[in-house]
N, C-alpha and C positions, 0 to 999 in steps of 0.2 A: 347834351348832344347837339351837334350842328345840323341845321336844317337848310332847306333851300328857301331863300327869301322870296316873298311874293313879288309878282311882277308889278312894276309901276304902271300908272295909267298910260303913260307914253308907250311903254313896252307892250301893254295889252292892245293898244290901238294899232301899233305896228304889226303885231301878230294877226289881228283881225284883217288888216289890209292884205297881208301876204297870203292869208288862207281864204280869201273871198272867192268863192266858187263862181260868182257872177262876173268877175273881172277877167281880162284876157289871160288865158293860161300860159301863153308864150312869153309873157312879160318877164324880163330878167329882174329878179329880186336882189341878187348879189352876184358880183363878178370879182373873183379873187382866186389866187392860186392857179391862174390860167383855166379857170372853170366858170361857167355861167350857170347859176341856179335859177330856174324859172319857177313861177308860181305853180306850174304843173308838178315840178319836182317836189315842192314843199307840201303839196296836198297829201303826200304820203304820210305826213305827220299827224293827220287827223285820225281819230279813233277808228278801229276796225279796218285799217288799210295796211298794206304791205309796205315796208320801207324799200326805197330804191337805192341802187348802188351810188348814184350821183350824190345823194344826200349823205350817205354813209361816208363816202370818200371825202366830201367837203368837210364833214365833222372831223375826220381823221387829220386832215390838213390843218384845221384849226387847233386841234390838240397838239400836233407836232410843232406848230408855230409857238404855242404857249410853252411847251417843254423847252424848246430851243431858246426861249427868251429868259429862262430862269438861270441866273448866274449860279454856278456850282450845283445846278439841279440834276435830277436823274437823267440818264441817257434813255431816250425813248425812240422807238421806231414803229410807225404805223404803216402797214402794207396796204396796197391798193386792193379793194375788195374784189376786183375782177380776177385776182389770182386764186380766189377761193373756188373750190369745186363742190357743188352740192349734189 
């Protein structure tokens, strides 16, 4: 069975920096897909917190980019989560 490989020390350090509650929450951690993801957005990835639409949509864009980059890969479409009605 395939598992998820453990994070490298560099990846752990990057995650700790991005999720540092004492650092400025408005700091942009990633800017891609015409979206800015701030530390405040990423803090929703901590345990016992609600996911926010910005993080979900950013992840969908990353998945779409990955699917689009696979030659003869599957056709994928990820809709914007703001279209969902709860």
